[in-house]
C-alpha positions in Angstrom: 0.0 0.0 0.0 1.1 3.5 -0.7 1.3 6.1 2.0 -1.4 8.8 1.9 0.5 11.5 0.0 1.8 9.1 -2.6 -1.6 7.7 -3.0 -3.1 11.1 -3.6 -0.4 11.7 -6.4 -1.1 8.2 -7.9 -4.8 9.0 -8.2 -3.9 12.0 -10.5 -2.0 9.7 -13.0 -5.1 8.5 -15.0 -6.1 12.2 -15.8 -2.6 13.0 -16.7 -2.4 10.0 -19.0 -5.5 11.2 -20.8 -3.5 14.3 -21.7 -0.7 12.4 -23.4 -2.7 12.6 -26.7 -5.0 15.1 -28.1 -8.6 14.9 -26.7 -10.0 13.7 -30.1 -7.3 11.0 -30.3 -7.8 9.8 -26.8 -11.5 9.6 -27.3 -11.0 7.5 -30.5 -8.8 5.1 -28.8 -11.0 4.9 -25.8 -14.0 3.9 -28.0 -11.9 1.7 -30.0 -10.7 -0.3 -27.0 -14.3 -0.5 -25.7 -15.2 -2.0 -29.1 -12.6 -4.7 -28.5 -13.9 -5.5 -25.2 -17.4 -5.9 -26.4 -16.3 -8.2 -29.1 -14.2 -10.3 -26.7 -17.0 -10.6 -24.3 -19.4 -11.7 -27.1 -16.9 -14.3 -28.1 -16.1 -15.6 -24.6 -12.5 -14.3 -24.8 -10.7 -12.8 -21.8 -10.7 -9.0 -21.9 -7.9 -8.7 -19.3 -4.7 -6.9 -20.3 -2.3 -7.6 -21.7 -4.3 -9.0 -24.6 -3.0 -12.2 -26.2 -1.4 -11.7 -29.6 -3.6 -14.5 -31.2 -6.8 -12.8 -29.8 -5.7 -9.4 -31.1 -5.0 -10.8 -34.5 -8.4 -12.6 -34.7 -10.1 -9.4 -33.7 -8.4 -7.6 -36.5 -9.6 -10.2 -39.0 -13.1 -9.7 -37.5 -12.9 -5.9 -38.0 -11.7 -6.5 -41.7 -14.8 -8.7 -42.3 -17.2 -6.2 -40.8 -15.8 -3.1 -42.7 -14.6 -2.2 -46.1 -12.1 0.4 -44.7 -8.5 0.0 -43.6 -8.9 3.0 -41.2 -11.3 0.8 -39.1 -8.6 -1.9 -38.8 -6.0 0.7 -38.2 -8.1 2.3 -35.3 -8.7 -1.0 -33.8 -4.9 -1.8 -33.8 -3.7 1.5 -32.4 -6.5 1.6 -29.7 -5.1 -1.7 -28.2 -1.6 -0.4 -28.7 -2.5 2.8 -26.9 -4.0 1.2 -23.8 -1.0 -1.1 -23.3 1.5 1.7 -23.6 -0.4 3.8 -21.1 -0.3 1.0 -18.6 3.4 0.2 -19.3 2.5 -3.3 -20.5 3.9 -5.3 -23.5 1.5 -4.8 -26.5 0.2 -7.5 -28.6 0.7 -5.1 -31.5 4.4 -5.6 -31.4 3.9 -9.2 -32.2 4.9 -10.2 -35.8 1.7 -12.1 -36.3 -0.5 -9.0 -35.4 1.6 -6.7 -37.5 1.4 -9.0 -40.5 -2.3 -9.1 -40.2 -2.4 -5.3 -40.2 -0.1 -5.2 -43.3 -2.4 -7.5 -45.0 -5.4 -5.5 -44.2 -3.6 -2.5 -45.5 -2.9 -4.2 -48.9 -6.3 -5.7 -49.2 -8.6 -2.8 -48.1 -6.6 0.4 -48.9 -7.9 2.5 -51.7 -6.2 5.2 -53.9 -6.5 8.7 -52.3 -8.6 11.1 -54.4 -7.1 14.5 -53.5 -9.0 17.5 -54.3 -7.8 19.8 -57.1 -6.1 23.0 -56.0 -7.9 26.3 -56.4 -5.9 28.6 -58.9 -5.5 32.3 -59.0 -7.6 32.3 -62.1 -10.6 30.8 -60.3 -10.1 33.3 -57.4 -10.0 36.1 -59.9 -13.4 35.0 -61.4 -14.8 35.0 -57.9 -13.5 38.4 -57.1 -14.8 39.8 -60.5 -18.3 38.9 -59.5 -18.2 39.8 -55.8 -16.0 43.0 -55.7 -18.7 45.5 -56.2 -21.2 43.9 -53.9 -21.8 45.5 -50.3 -23.4 42.2 -49.0 -21.5 40.9 -45.9 -22.0 37.4 -47.0 -20.2 38.1 -50.3 -17.4 40.0 -48.7 -16.8 37.3 -46.1 -16.5 34.5 -48.6 -14.0 36.4 -50.6 -11.9 37.4 -47.6 -11.9 33.9 -46.3 -10.9 32.4 -49.5 -8.1 34.8 -50.2 -6.8 34.6 -46.7 -6.9 30.8 -46.7 -5.1 30.7 -50.1 -2.4 33.2 -49.1 -1.8 31.6 -45.5 -2.1 28.0 -46.6 -4.8 27.8 -43.9 -6.6 24.6 -42.8 -10.3 25.0 -42.3 -10.0 24.6 -38.5 -7.3 27.2 -38.4 -9.3 29.7 -40.3 -12.5 29.2 -38.3 -10.5 29.6 -35.0 -9.3 33.1 -35.9 -10.3 36.0 -33.6 -10.1 39.7 -34.4 -7.4 40.1 -31.7 -5.2 37.5 -33.6 -4.8 39.9 -36.6 -2.5 43.0 -36.7 -2.7 45.2 -39.9 0.5 47.0 -41.0 1.1 49.2 -44.0 2.7 46.5 -46.1 1.5 43.2 -44.5 -0.5 41.8 -41.7 0.4 39.2 -39.0 -1.9 36.4 -37.9 -1.5 34.5 -34.7 -2.6 30.9 -35.2 -3.3 29.7 -31.5 -4.2 26.2 -32.5 -3.0 24.2 -35.3 -3.0 20.4 -36.3 0.7 20.2 -36.1 1.2 22.5 -33.0 1.0 19.7 -30.5 2.1 21.8 -27.5 -0.1 24.8 -28.4 2.9 27.2 -28.6 1.1 29.1 -31.4 2.6 30.5 -34.5 2.8 34.0 -36.2 2.0 34.0 -39.9 2.9 37.0 -42.1 0.8 37.8 -45.2 1.8 40.6 -47.5 -0.2 43.3 -49.0 -0.2 42.6 -52.7 -2.2 45.9 -53.4 -4.1 44.2 -56.2 -7.7 43.2 -56.5 -6.9 39.8 -55.0 -5.1 41.4 -52.0 -6.0 39.2 -49.0 -5.1 41.9 -46.5 -7.3 44.5 -48.2 -10.3 42.2 -48.4 -10.0 41.2 -44.7 -9.8 44.8 -43.8 -12.9 45.4 -45.8 -14.7 42.5 -44.1 -13.8 43.6 -40.6 -15.1 47.1 -41.3 -18.2 45.9 -42.9 -18.9 43.5 -40.1 -18.3 46.2 -37.4 -15.7 44.1 -35.5 -13.8 46.1 -32.9 -9.9 45.9 -33.3 -9.4 44.5 -29.9 -12.4 42.1 -30.0 -11.9 38.5 -28.5 -14.8 37.4 -30.7 -14.4 35.0 -33.7 -13.8 36.6 -37.0 -16.0 34.3 -39.1 -19.3 33.8 -37.3 -22.7 32.8 -38.6 -24.9 35.5 -40.3 -28.5 36.7 -39.7 -30.4 38.1 -42.6 -32.1 41.4 -41.9 -34.4 42.4 -44.9 -32.0 42.7 -47.8 -28.7 42.6 -45.9 -26.7 40.3 -43.4 -25.3 41.0 -40.0 -22.9 38.9 -37.8 -24.8 37.0 -35.1 -24.0 38.2 -31.6 -23.3 34.7 -30.3 -19.5 34.3 -30.1 -19.2 31.0 -31.9 -17.4 30.4 -35.2 -19.0 29.0 -38.4 -19.1 25.3 -38.5 -17.0 23.3 -41.0 -20.3 22.2 -42.6 -21.5 25.6 -43.2 -18.2 26.9 -44.4 -18.1 24.0 -46.9 -21.6 24.8 -48.1 -20.6 28.5 -48.7 -17.4 27.4 -50.5 -19.4 25.2 -52.8 -22.0 27.8 -53.5 -19.3 30.4 -54.3 -17.1 28.4 -56.5 -19.5 26.1 -58.3 -20.1 28.6 -61.2 -16.4 28.8 -62.0 -15.1 25.2 -62.1 -16.2 22.4 -64.4 -16.8 19.8 -61.5 -17.3 21.2 -58.0 -17.0 17.7 -56.5 -13.3 17.7 -57.3 -12.7 20.8 -55.0 -13.0 21.1 -51.3 -11.9 23.5 -48.5 -8.4 21.9 -48.7 -8.2 23.2 -52.3 -7.4 26.7 -51.0 -4.5 25.5 -48.8 -3.4 23.2 -51.7 -3.7 26.0 -54.2 -1.6 28.4 -52.3 1.0 25.7 -51.7 1.1 24.8 -55.3 1.5 28.3 -56.5 4.3 28.9 -54.0 6.2 25.7 -55.0 5.8 26.3 -58.8 7.2 29.9 -58.3 10.3 28.8 -56.6 9.7 29.7 -52.9 12.6 28.1 -50.9 11.6 25.0 -49.2 12.4 26.2 -45.6 10.1 29.2 -46.0 7.5 27.2 -47.8 7.4 24.7 -44.9 7.3 27.3 -42.2 4.6 29.3 -43.9 2.4 26.2 -44.3 3.2 24.9 -40.7 4.2 21.5 -42.0 6.1 19.1 -39.7 7.6 16.9 -42.4 8.7 17.1 -46.1 6.3 14.2 -47.0 3.3 16.2 -45.6 4.3 19.4 -47.4 4.9 17.7 -50.8 1.5 16.0 -50.6 -0.2 19.3 -51.1 1.7 20.4 -54.2 0.5 19.7 -57.7 3.5 20.4 -59.9 3.1 22.4 -63.1 3.6 20.7 -66.5 6.7 22.9 -67.1 8.3 21.9 -63.8 7.6 18.2 -64.6 9.0 18.5 -68.1 12.2 20.3 -66.8 13.4 16.9 -65.4 13.7 15.3 -68.8 14.8 18.5 -70.4 17.8 18.7 -68.1 19.1 15.3 -69.0 21.1 16.4 -72.0 19.3 14.2 -74.6 
């Protein structure tokens, strides 16, 4: 038995362990392990940890048969691994039998990724040409969001989490503080700089126009991009301080860009991040600055967003001296 003080400290360990991963990841693995326990109980298999490698392998096969998705098998695998690692116990997922079952599931169930097409400057220009003379807050907002997302390589979650106090406007650029990012595990935050291009597609000018039209105070702690309420023939920001949902943002993106592309199903919110990244890469932005601007952790993640131009792809064979 532990003495009183040590026992109190030990009682804090479960809550601390839950902080070892992001909340969403911990929840996913928690539900994944519960699913293993339900399956084991229904098949008269012991649910005590450590789980036996053979039982784990059989469970992965059962998940394969129930689902047509490798991600389900992967979640089952890492849920069991996560619980064993938290408890400091040997994990059955380190066993070669279990790992080979996972690899087989990957080969059998994995499907080619259908990445969305990047938004181009030409498409953005068409959007701006239609919206630039509108005084409707809804029109101004979608243009501002699109240009800022494109110029800053924003993920949708990063864009929706922006608050007015996160933005500082200067004469030749603006700074954006990104408090939460998918790749910022320790929530240090990151400052992003976006230049004034002084053209009709200038993201800084459009964001200033939106802030003024929406009557958002400079020091406001409120979210920049909130839902709108319609008042007769105009729109106003709702007073409730909650950001737009991903679903609503996607609906407005589709509505705005559908007239300017051949097949809107090939485009999504990530198309803005991919479009900005593609333009930067094809215009020779140095890798270090490119990676820092986009807040990528690895070269592979960065390169996955870039769709190389025909000219750049042809330059390889053109440089061979043939």
